N, C-alpha and C positions, 0 to 999 in steps of 0.2 A: 504494500500500500504506500502511496505517495506520502512523504513526511508531512507536507502541508495539509493534505486531506486528514491525516491522523490528528494533527494539531487542531484543525477546525472541528472535528468531531468531539475532541476532548473539551474544547471551549464551549460548544453547544451543550454538551452533557453536564459540564460543571455549573451551568446556569439553568438547571432543569426546571425551576419554577417559572422563570421568564419564558423559556422556550415552550413549556407545556401550555402556557396561556395562548399560544398561537394556534392551537388546535391542529398540530402537525399530523399528517397522515401520508401514506404512500412515499416513504423515504427510499431514495435510491442513491447509491454511492458507486462512482466509477473512479478510474485512475486520476481524473482531473476535475471532477465535479461532485457536489453533494446537492441533491434536489429533494424537494418535498412540497406537498400541498399545505396551505395554511388557510385558516378561517378566522381572521382577526376582525376587529372593529373597523379598521381603516381599509384593509386590502384582503381579498380572498383570491386564491388561485395558486399556481405553481411558481415556486421560488427556485431558481437555479443559482448555485454559488459556484462560479468558475474560478479555479486556481490559476493565478497569473504570476508572472515573474516578480511583480511588485506588490502583490497582495491578493485580494479577492474581488472579483466582479460579481455584483448582484444583478441577476437578470429576472425580470418579471414581465410576463406576457410578451416574450420575445424581444424585449428592449432592455438595454443597460440602464439601470436606475441609479447605481452608485458604485464606486470603487472604495474599498475599505481595507484597513489593516486588521490583523487578527485581534489586536487589543480592543478594538471598538466594534467588532462585527455584531455581537449580540445586542449592544445598545442601539446601533444604527438599524439593525433589522427590526428590533422591537418598536422603534419610532416609526418605521415604515409600515409595519404590519398592524400595529395597534393604535397609534395616536392619530388624531385628525380632528376635524371640527366636531364639537359636541362630545368629545371623548368621555368626560366625566358623567355627562347625562346618559350616555350609552351604557356605561358601567352600572349606574344606578338602576336603569331600566332592566338590565340583565339580572342584577341581584334581586330586584323586586319580582321578576318573573320566576325566579328559582325558589322563592320563599313560599 
């Protein structure tokens, strides 16, 4: 397994509570990508993380949305997947529907 893929997987797993909130399903790992489906408040669909020489490229709906370093990948993905207009009210609605 590619060392950068291994480091990426460890980073995602070490932040399991954040990554679990994304509703991850259909995980796929190749020599140079990690991809999965998400169901967040802000974005839903397939996320592809492509390993590059200078870090990681995040691809969503077949377009590059950002380039990040390993140290910030979980924070940047969380912002992209979960945060957006009305984030706090969406969380409150979700909690109220679960109670």
